[in-house]
MARFI-39856 format. One record per residue (C-alpha): z, y, x; residue in one letter. Coordinates in steps of 0.1 Angstrom, whole numbers, padded with zeros to 4 digits, always signed. Layout:
# residues N
ZYXa
...
This chain:
# residues 626
-0254-0087+0134m
-0256-0057+0111i
-0277-0027+0122a
-0280+0006+0104f
-0309+0029+0116k
-0312+0064+0101n
-0296+0048+0070f
-0291+0069+0038a
-0278+0057+0005l
-0277+0074-0030r
-0260+0066-0062r
-0281+0083-0089g
-0285+0119-0078e
-0255+0118-0054r
-0261+0113-0017l
-0233+0091-0004l
-0243+0084+0032l
-0270+0099+0055s
-0281+0095+0091n
-0261+0064+0097v
-0269+0048+0131d
-0246+0020+0142l
-0244-0017+0149v
-0216-0041+0138l
-0214-0071+0162q
-0208-0107+0153t
-0172-0117+0151g
-0158-0082+0145w
-0133-0076+0117r
-0142-0042+0104v
-0119-0021+0081g
-0141+0001+0059v
-0120+0032+0049i
-0124+0065+0033g
-0113+0084+0002r
-0123+0071-0032n
-0160+0080-0040g
-0172+0081-0004t
-0194+0051-0009g
-0175+0021+0004k
-0183-0003-0025s
-0219+0010-0026s
-0222+0002+0011l
-0211-0034+0003f
-0237-0035-0025a
-0264-0025+0000a
-0253-0052+0025v
-0256-0078-0002q
-0291-0065-0012g
-0280-0052-0045e
-0288-0015-0036l
-0318-0004-0016e
-0315+0022+0012a
-0327+0057+0001d
-0339+0061+0037k
-0339+0042+0070g
-0332+0005+0075d
-0303-0019+0072l
-0310-0050+0093g
-0292-0083+0087i
-0306-0116+0101p
-0322-0138+0074n
-0300-0168+0082k
-0267-0150+0078v
-0246-0166+0050r
-0228-0139+0030i
-0197-0145+0009a
-0179-0120-0014s
-0155-0119-0042v
-0171-0119-0077a
-0161-0090-0099q
-0156-0111-0130e
-0145-0147-0137t
-0161-0165-0166p
-0138-0181-0191s
-0145-0217-0179l
-0129-0250-0190p
-0132-0262-0154d
-0100-0270-0135p
-0089-0243-0110a
-0093-0267-0081l
-0129-0275-0091d
-0137-0239-0096f
-0126-0230-0060v
-0143-0261-0046l
-0176-0250-0062s
-0176-0221-0037g
-0190-0246-0012d
-0221-0253-0032v
-0235-0281-0011e
-0202-0300-0008v
-0195-0295-0045h
-0230-0309-0054a
-0224-0339-0031a
-0190-0346-0047i
-0206-0344-0082q
-0234-0367-0071a
-0209-0392-0059e
-0189-0391-0091a
-0221-0395-0112n
-0233-0423-0090a
-0200-0442-0095f
-0201-0436-0132a
-0236-0450-0134n
-0228-0478-0109e
-0257-0467-0088d
-0245-0480-0055w
-0276-0467-0036e
-0269-0432-0049a
-0232-0437-0039v
-0242-0445-0004a
-0265-0414-0002e
-0237-0392-0015a
-0213-0406+0011h
-0238-0400+0038h
-0243-0364+0026r
-0206-0357+0025l
-0203-0370+0061e
-0231-0346+0072e
-0213-0317+0055l
-0178-0327+0067n
-0170-0326+0030g
-0143-0353+0027y
-0115-0328+0033d
-0130-0302+0009a
-0106-0308-0019s
-0077-0305+0005a
-0091-0272+0018r
-0095-0259-0017a
-0059-0269-0025g
-0046-0251+0006k
-0064-0219-0005l
-0049-0221-0039l
-0014-0229-0024h
-0017-0200+0000g
-0026-0176-0028l
+0004-0185-0048g
-0009-0213-0072f
+0017-0240-0076g
+0005-0276-0074a
+0010-0281-0111d
-0016-0253-0118t
-0045-0268-0098h
-0058-0288-0127q
-0054-0261-0153r
-0085-0246-0169a
-0098-0214-0154v
-0098-0199-0189s
-0060-0204-0192s
-0052-0179-0164f
-0045-0142-0169s
-0068-0115-0154g
-0048-0110-0121g
-0047-0148-0114w
-0084-0151-0121r
-0090-0124-0095v
-0071-0147-0071r
-0092-0176-0081l
-0123-0156-0073n
-0108-0147-0039l
-0100-0184-0032a
-0136-0193-0042r
-0150-0167-0018a
-0128-0180+0011l
-0140-0215+0003m
-0177-0205+0006t
-0192-0212+0040p
-0201-0179+0055s
-0210-0159+0086d
-0203-0126+0069l
-0174-0121+0045l
-0171-0090+0024l
-0137-0083+0008l
-0132-0053-0014d
-0095-0045-0019e
-0084-0082-0017p
-0047-0075-0018t
-0047-0055-0051n
-0036-0084-0072h
-0015-0103-0046l
+0022-0103-0040d
+0036-0098-0005l
+0039-0135+0001d
+0002-0140-0006a
-0008-0109+0015v
+0010-0123+0045l
-0007-0157+0040w
-0042-0140+0037l
-0036-0121+0069e
-0031-0153+0088q
-0062-0169+0072w
-0084-0139+0081l
-0072-0139+0117l
-0086-0174+0120k
-0119-0167+0102y
-0147-0172+0128p
-0173-0150+0112g
-0177-0113+0107t
-0155-0095+0082l
-0160-0063+0064l
-0128-0053+0046l
-0122-0024+0022i
-0085-0018+0019s
-0060+0010+0012h
-0032-0011+0028d
-0027+0003+0063r
-0003-0025+0074e
-0029-0051+0063f
-0056-0032+0081l
-0035-0030+0113d
-0028-0067+0112e
-0064-0079+0106v
-0090-0055+0118t
-0106-0050+0153t
-0127-0020+0143h
-0126+0008+0117t
-0156+0023+0099l
-0147+0057+0084h
-0168+0071+0056l
-0163+0109+0052h
-0184+0138+0042d
-0216+0117+0039g
-0212+0102+0074k
-0201+0069+0088a
-0183+0068+0121k
-0173+0036+0139l
-0140+0035+0158y
-0127+0007+0181s
-0093-0007+0170g
-0072-0010+0139d
-0062+0017+0114y
-0034+0032+0136t
-0059+0034+0166a
-0084+0051+0143f
-0058+0077+0132e
-0050+0084+0169r
-0087+0086+0180q
-0098+0107+0150r
-0069+0132+0156s
-0080+0136+0192e
-0117+0139+0182h
-0109+0166+0157l
-0088+0185+0183r
-0116+0184+0208l
-0142+0194+0182q
-0121+0225+0172q
-0116+0235+0209i
-0154+0232+0215t
-0162+0252+0184h
-0137+0280+0194e
-0152+0282+0229k
-0187+0283+0215a
-0178+0310+0191q
-0162+0331+0219a
-0193+0328+0240e
-0215+0337+0210r
-0194+0368+0204a
-0196+0378+0241h
-0234+0374+0242l
-0239+0393+0209q
-0216+0421+0222s
-0238+0425+0253f
-0270+0425+0232i
-0256+0451+0208d
-0246+0474+0237r
-0277+0472+0259f
-0307+0462+0238s
-0317+0499+0236a
-0312+0505+0274s
-0344+0503+0295a
-0323+0493+0325a
-0307+0464+0308k
-0335+0454+0284a
-0345+0424+0305k
-0309+0410+0306q
-0304+0417+0269a
-0336+0398+0261q
-0324+0369+0283s
-0292+0368+0264r
-0310+0368+0230v
-0329+0337+0241k
-0297+0321+0253r
-0280+0328+0221l
-0309+0313+0201a
-0308+0281+0222k
-0270+0276+0218m
-0263+0244+0199a
-0245+0249+0167g
-0209+0237+0166t
-0190+0230+0135e
-0154+0240+0128a
-0130+0212+0118v
-0128+0211+0080r
-0094+0195+0075v
-0092+0173+0044e
-0067+0188+0020r
-0035+0169+0025a
-0021+0155-0008l
+0014+0166-0016r
+0033+0154-0046i
+0069+0158-0055e
+0095+0142-0078f
+0118+0171-0089p
+0155+0168-0082a
+0174+0149-0109p
+0191+0172-0135a
+0223+0151-0130k
+0230+0125-0104l
+0261+0104-0110p
+0272+0080-0083h
+0272+0047-0103a
+0240+0046-0123l
+0231+0011-0135l
+0243-0024-0133r
+0237-0060-0145l
+0267-0084-0145a
+0263-0122-0149h
+0229-0115-0165a
+0204-0142-0175d
+0170-0125-0176c
+0141-0139-0195g
+0123-0141-0228y
+0135-0150-0263a
+0109-0166-0286g
+0105-0186-0318d
+0107-0218-0297d
+0139-0207-0280g
+0148-0187-0249a
+0131-0190-0215t
+0154-0180-0187t
+0136-0167-0156i
+0166-0155-0136l
+0202-0168-0138h
+0235-0150-0132d
+0221-0118-0118v
+0246-0093-0105g
+0230-0060-0095f
+0246-0026-0090i
+0225+0006-0085l
+0241+0037-0071e
+0228+0071-0062a
+0208+0070-0030g
+0200+0032-0032d
+0165+0022-0022r
+0159-0014-0031v
+0127-0034-0026a
+0123-0066-0046l
+0105-0094-0026l
+0092-0127-0038g
+0061-0144-0051p
+0043-0133-0083n
+0057-0151-0114g
+0092-0155-0098a
+0108-0128-0119g
+0105-0094-0101k
+0089-0077-0131s
+0114-0095-0154t
+0143-0081-0134l
+0128-0046-0135v
+0122-0049-0173k
+0158-0060-0177s
+0171-0031-0157l
+0150-0007-0178v
+0163-0023-0210g
+0128-0033-0222e
+0139-0069-0221l
+0172-0078-0238p
+0195-0099-0217l
+0198-0136-0227l
+0234-0135-0214a
+0257-0112-0195g
+0258-0074-0198e
+0238-0043-0188r
+0256-0010-0182g
+0243+0024-0175g
+0260+0058-0169h
+0257+0083-0199p
+0236+0106-0177d
+0212+0078-0166l
+0176+0088-0169r
+0150+0062-0159i
+0115+0068-0147g
+0096+0035-0152y
+0061+0027-0138f
+0050-0007-0150a
+0019-0027-0141q
+0004-0018-0175h
+0013+0019-0174t
-0021+0030-0162v
-0039+0010-0190e
-0016+0025-0216s
-0030+0061-0212l
-0047+0071-0244r
-0085+0071-0244a
-0102+0104-0253g
-0073+0126-0244t
-0067+0148-0213s
-0040+0150-0187a
-0025+0181-0203i
-0025+0163-0237d
-0004+0136-0223h
+0020+0160-0207l
+0023+0181-0238a
+0033+0151-0258d
+0064+0147-0237i
+0070+0184-0233a
+0067+0199-0268p
+0070+0237-0269g
+0063+0242-0232v
+0038+0269-0224a
+0003+0256-0215t
+0003+0276-0182q
+0035+0259-0171q
+0020+0225-0179l
-0011+0235-0159r
+0010+0246-0129d
+0028+0213-0129f
-0004+0192-0131l
-0018+0214-0103g
+0009+0202-0080k
-0002+0166-0088w
-0038+0175-0078n
-0052+0181-0113f
-0062+0217-0107p
-0079+0241-0130g
-0101+0226-0157d
-0095+0191-0143r
-0063+0191-0164a
-0084+0194-0196f
-0109+0166-0187e
-0106+0133-0206s
-0088+0105-0188v
-0118+0084-0197d
-0137+0098-0167v
-0107+0094-0143f
-0108+0068-0116s
-0080+0042-0114g
-0063+0063-0087g
-0064+0094-0108e
-0049+0076-0138r
-0021+0062-0116a
-0014+0097-0103r
-0012+0111-0139l
+0012+0083-0149a
+0034+0091-0119l
+0032+0129-0128a
+0044+0121-0164l
+0074+0102-0149i
+0082+0131-0126a
+0082+0156-0154w
+0112+0139-0170r
+0133+0144-0138q
+0147+0109-0137p
+0176+0099-0115n
+0164+0063-0112v
+0129+0053-0104l
+0119+0017-0113l
+0084+0012-0099l
+0064-0020-0103d
+0033-0021-0081e
+0026+0017-0083p
+0000+0017-0055t
-0026-0008-0069n
-0052+0020-0077h
-0042+0045-0050l
-0061+0053-0018d
-0045+0057+0016l
-0039+0095+0013d
-0022+0091-0021m
-0001+0062-0009r
+0011+0083+0020e
+0019+0112-0003a
+0038+0089-0027l
+0058+0075+0003a
+0068+0110+0014e
+0078+0120-0021a
+0099+0089-0027l
+0115+0093+0007a
+0127+0127-0003q
+0138+0117-0038f
+0176+0121-0042d
+0181+0094-0069g
+0179+0056-0067a
+0148+0036-0064i
+0139+0000-0072v
+0104-0009-0059l
+0081-0038-0063v
+0051-0035-0041s
+0029-0055-0017h
+0023-0024+0004d
+0046-0029+0034r
+0040+0006+0047h
+0053+0021+0015l
+0083-0003+0014i
+0091+0003+0051g
+0091+0041+0046l
+0111+0041+0014v
+0135+0011+0012c
+0164+0001+0033d
+0178-0027+0011t
+0159-0059+0002f
+0165-0084-0025w
+0146-0117-0028r
+0136-0129-0063v
+0126-0165-0064a
+0137-0200-0075d
+0155-0186-0105g
+0179-0163-0086v
+0179-0127-0073a
+0200-0121-0042q
+0202-0098-0012p
+0179-0106+0018f
+0196-0100+0051d
+0167-0087+0072g
+0137-0064+0073d
+0101-0071+0063l
+0093-0087+0097d
+0122-0110+0092a
+0110-0118+0057y
+0075-0127+0070a
+0090-0149+0097s
+0112-0166+0072w
+0083-0173+0049l
+0064-0190+0077r
+0094-0210+0088s
+0101-0220+0052r
+0067-0233+0045d
+0044-0240+0075n
+0029-0271+0062s
+0002-0253+0042n
-0007-0287+0026d
-0015-0273-0008g
+0014-0290-0025k
+0032-0258-0034g
+0064-0243-0020r
+0094-0264-0026a
+0124-0247-0042a
+0150-0237-0016v
+0187-0236-0023k
+0204-0204-0013p
+0224-0222+0014a
+0191-0233+0030e
+0176-0198+0031a
+0194-0185+0061s
+0183-0148+0059p
+0193-0147+0022v
+0229-0137+0015a
+0246-0163-0008a
+0264-0143-0035p
+0244-0138-0067a
+0270-0115-0082k
+0275-0077-0083p
+0271-0062-0049r
+0303-0044-0040r
+0307-0045-0002g
+0273-0031+0007k
+0275+0005+0020a
+0258+0031-0002n
+0230+0047+0018p
+0236+0081+0001h
+0273+0081+0011k
+0265+0067+0045l
+0241+0096+0052a
+0266+0122+0041k
+0293+0108+0064v
+0269+0105+0093e
+0259+0141+0088s
+0296+0152+0086r
+0304+0134+0119v
+0275+0151+0136a
+0285+0185+0123e
+0321+0181+0135l
+0309+0170+0169e
+0287+0201+0172a
+0316+0224+0162q
+0340+0207+0187l
+0314+0209+0215a
+0310+0247+0208a
+0347+0253+0210i
+0350+0233+0242e
+0322+0253+0257t
+0340+0285+0248e
+0373+0272+0262l
+0355+0265+0295a
+0347+0302+0299d
+0373+0321+0319p
+0367+0353+0299a
+0383+0337+0269v
+0417+0340+0286y
+0414+0377+0294a
+0434+0389+0263d
+0466+0372+0273g
+0458+0339+0257g
+0455+0348+0220a
+0419+0337+0217r
+0424+0306+0237s
+0454+0297+0216a
+0434+0301+0184e
+0406+0280+0198l
+0431+0253+0208g
+0444+0251+0172k
+0409+0248+0159q
+0401+0221+0185q
+0432+0200+0175t
+0423+0203+0138a
+0386+0194+0144l
+0396+0164+0165r
+0418+0151+0137a
+0391+0156+0112e
+0365+0140+0134l
+0388+0110+0139e
+0392+0106+0102q
+0354+0109+0096a
+0346+0084+0123e
+0370+0059+0108a
+0353+0064+0074e
+0319+0059+0090l
+0331+0028+0109l
+0343+0013+0076a
+0309+0020+0060l
+0291+0004+0089y
+0313-0027+0086e
+0306-0028+0049a
+0269-0025+0056d
+0270-0053+0081a
+0290-0076+0058a
């Protein structure tokens, strides 16, 4: 369907892609990946005819219908349902013609409109538009709201729904999950798996890529290489390709060195002159091989907390919401939440259900409407909000931002710290105005890390981050000693970092008894009608994977303590095994039994200590399962 022949693409003076020769077949679902700035969005612009190739050809059949998500949504008075429906231009025109004909009592025009709708299979169009809105998180009561009444993130969803409504043979989606919650991401996956056309998908969400894509197009160093399979298959194939490339290069270098050595030794010898000349020609004809240039792996780090008390933060019988002039609006009722050192909690649930409200209540940014919030005197919170990136001051540099929160600290120390967050050298002095969204997010996280928090409250920290930075963030969070509360639609990040899940929806926040796969299955079983009528509220008793109590969590085992006891049991078992090995050696009894007696005492003491540790571990396991 799409053929690139010696294709090259520039943006201004910068060469993004060159010598691209590949074909994307009809029906493939292709994940387009690469670091920020490698040309992914520019490639989409070229496919849509918005950019011309600098060289070569890009062939797309003329009859191919292309759909993509608009970058902006005009502030329209049109109802959301009508805006989405207008994505199918012909059906929308026929529906409008029918409405106008009815209004004018032009029955001949009514008949023509009916006939046209039949030709287009347009009678179910409104229902299809409603299903798209429903799947992307719009409640039935919002379908008739004006487009202009929605916030920016929800307008992005409207654009996505409109693109999905557009009849197409080729669908281009550039970071479609950025403004979606996990529920909507899971729904979109299922929709795309049923899409009959060809899909080109730019995404930094590896789980999403793994679920949806059949092929992977990797943009790197001005080249585009096509791999068969999803993102995980790409990683495996690329790793093997780089390994073989390096082996080939090393062999070629060894042969070059051998030939050059012979030439150097015998080029002046009359007897060997012919052989030396032969080797000169052979050396000249050898194909050049390239050493593997490994991309610099990103490494970031959250410093160890200055103090790490066990009990950090709690909410008791808390009503969370907003107080205004017209009275209070309660979003979450009777929340009981205890955060201890080592806890890693992911908040699940649809956008608008109260995840951010709960995080703001934990931070103390939102005063509670009822109940109490308590924190340890040594509590130090690192808070990344959805608006944090936008709050960076225009016209100032990374080092300016850091100096504001670190008065009196030497400039070199600030530069060293920013260097660890991949702002090396003069980059630390550049204005944030020229930073990409990913660089801004990285700076915001660096400012949090400087304060050495013992609690991290992170609300969608990955929205602007590429795959490498997401991986680096996941590793840094996994090694963080304090407690974490995370809101994210990135399942890979959640899966690597979190071991406890809370569902926030229907006015309550409560533990979810299962992992992310269980949550996805539960969502499908809870609402498989997909009829566009909105998800019905579910009582806690009906939601089988959700634990009932909405009060402080006291029985759940603390992961920090659990890990320590598990480590202690393993250590005692190793010590006991070493003693038993020594006791099995006949030489230990050669001194009349003194050494064996000492080892026997140690063995008895270790067994008693191990028994006690195993009992403690068993109690923790039972608490964890409760």
